[in-house]
Structures are given as structure tokens and as C-alpha cells.
N, C-alpha and C positions, 0 to 999 in steps of 0.2 A: 504494500499500500504506499503510495507516494507520500501521503501526509505524515506517515511514521518516519520516513527519511528526512523530511524537512524538520520535523520535530526533534529528532536525534542530533541534527546539525546544529539547530537553534540551541538546544540545551548544553551541548559540550562547549561550542563557540562562546555562548553566554557565559558559561562557567569559567572559562579561560579568561575572558574580559573582565568579569567580576572579581576574579583573583587579582588581576592587576590593579583594578579600582580600589580594592582593599588595602593592597600594598602601598598605593599612593596616598590613600587617606590615613592609614594608621602606622606607617613606618616612615622613616627619614630617607628612604630611598628616592632617588630622582627617577623620573620616568625614563630616561635614558638607561639608566642602571637596570630598570625593571624590564626594558626591551631586550638588552643584552642578556639578562638572566633567562628571559624566555627563549631565545636562540640557543643559548648554552643547555638549557633543560631539554630542548628539542633534539640537540645533537647528542647528549647523554642518553636519553630515553631511545632515540633511534639507533644509537650504536649498539645498545643491549638488546634491541629487538622489541621493546615494550610499546614503542608509539605507532608502528605499523599496523597491529591490530586495532588500535583506537581509530586510525584513519580508515581502516576497511569498515568499521562499525558506524563511525560518525560522519564519514565522507568529508564535505567541505568544512563542517565545524571544526574538525581537527587538523586539516591540512591548509586552510587559509591563514590562521593566526601564525605569529611568529615561531611557535613551537613547531609547526609544520614545515616552515622554512629550514629549521635546524635539522629536523628529521631527514628532509630531502638531501641536505649536506651530507649527513651521515650515510645514507644509503647510497649516495653517489661515491663517496669515498670507499665504502666497502665493496661496491661493484668494481671500481676501477682497480683497487688492490688486487681483487681476484683475478682481473684480466691482465694488468701491466705490472703487477708487483709493487714494490715500494713507491715507484714514480706515481703511482695512482693516487697516493696520499696528497700530492701537490696539484693534481689535475681533476680528481673525481668530483669533488664538492661544486666546483665552478661549472663543469660539465653537465652535471645534473640540474643545477638551478640557473643555467644560462638563460633559459626562455623568460623566467620570471624576472631575472636581474634586467634583461634587455627591455621588457615590457615596462618595468618601473622607470628605467631611464627614458625610454622613448615618451611615456606619458609625461614625466617631468618637463622634458624639453617642449612638449607640445603646449602644455598648460602654460609654461613661462612665456611662449611666444603669443599666446592668445590673451593673456591677461596681464595687467601692469601690477607690480608689487607697489606697496605704499606703507607708510607708517600707520599704525592703528592708534586712534586717540581715545 
């Protein structure tokens, strides 16, 4: 049932975002450190094979947040090491996430060309 897939994605993605908001509100961690912590947590959980089952179950709710980016990096390194040996440590993460990185850069350039930045008052 398609509604159940949407609900799982919403609940998992919402829980990840809610955890970030709790960390912002109740700790002295800066948002940048929280974001880096999410990527590192995704890499760690992906490296030991715990994040891929969550992505399978929750779909975009687990793969879209930054923890999903970290898991993609870990998966890419794991696959590249299996194919290329230790050289894969250097190339695997970027190869696996190249499409997402390219899309983010392209959209950033496009938005910067379409809109003017200005000071907020």
C-alpha cells in the first residue's frame, strides 16, 4: 500500500529531523556540528551495515537526510575497496555520491544566477 510507504518515510525522516532540532534546542552544539555529526553517524552506521536495512524499510525518509549521504559514502568506499583494493578508499565515496554532489552544485549555481543575494534587515 503506497500510503504506508509515505508514512514510513515521513516518520523516519521526521524523527531524524526532530533529533536535530532537539540537539539544537537543548545542547550547545552548533548546527554545523550537528550536520557533520549526522554525516559521520551515517558513515559509521553504513560501514557496519546497519543503515542499509533502514533505507530499505523507510526509503527516502532514511536516504534523503544527511545520514543517508554518509551511508552512501560508506557504501561507495566498501564497493570500491572490493573492486580496486585500497585505492578504492580514495575514490569510492565520491564516485558513489557524485550525482548528488553534482546536482547540489548545479542547483546552487542556478539559484545564484536567478536571484540576487542581499542583507537581511
